[in-house]
C-alpha positions, 0 to 999 in steps of 0.5 A: 322548502328551507329549514329555519332555526328558531329559538323559543325566547319568552322572558318574564320581567316586571314594570315597563318591560311587562307593559311592553310585552302586553302591548306586543301581545295585544298587537298580535291579537293573542291574549295570554298570561305569563308563567311564574318567573324562574329558571329557564324559559317561561311560557304562557299559562292560558291561551285566549283564541281571538276571533280571527283564529280557530282551533282545528286540532279536532279535525285532524287524525292524531297518531304517535310513534309510541306511547307508554301504557296509560299516557296515549295520544288522547292526552295531547288534546284532553284540555288538561295540563295535568295529563300528558302523552309519554313516548316509549322508545328511542328518539326521535319521537313523532306526533303526526296530525293528518287532515282530510283536506288541505288546511290553512295553519297559522301555527302550533301551540305546545305545552311543556313543563320542565319543572315537573317533567325534567329529563322528559322535556323536549329540548329540540323539536322539528316541524315537518309538513307534507301530504302523507308520511312519505313526503314530509319535509322539515320546515322549522326547528325549535330549541327550548331551554327548560320551558314551562308553559304554552309556546307558540310555533308560527308556521305562517312565516315559512312562505310568502303565502298562507301556509297550507298542508294536509299533514303536520308532524312534530318530531322530538329530536332531543330531550333535556338532560339527555333524557330518552322518553319525552312528554308533551302535556297539550297541543293545539293547532290554530287556523285563520278564520275564512271570512265569507264574501257577500255579493252586492246582489244579496243585499237587495236591488238598488232602485236609484240610477246613482246607486245602480251605476255602482252595482257591477264591476266593469 
């Protein structure tokens, strides 16, 4: 699987540009609010998950390569952007998510806040996928420029088929301003909702000859 470089580039503008952005977001079925304008890359304040997606982070076993006392892995999924996980050591810093079965993954949301975390803010991250720690392969690299807010890293574009995996790993390669330890305030994993297939027989039996001829696939 080849590496794909992606630069996070969400910009906040007024007037017609903002209307165009809102229309694009609606087309992508993601309802969001922008952060305040400022230096760097503005992200999104809130995520409203559409019906076609579901959050599957609670189904994963989360682990990190290190953490500072009081800023452990649980802070990544406590639904508060005022708390954060902080590493404790030399990069790369790793956040791993393991599932008990192979899961379809639409993408990963990550909340970063350069305005508060400064040199602790990741500058370049790598997304890796595999079945366990020993066979992980890099599938995407993302660069950030002083990010503030929620950022979506799509994974459904790494192949022509729906992306499925037993394990994801986010590796923080470098931080802003040559920082050593890193902070991430929140993470979420989104998966497409699988719609149940309803057989015709479940709807009852047809009685008229005209309808019966369409009851079975020939």
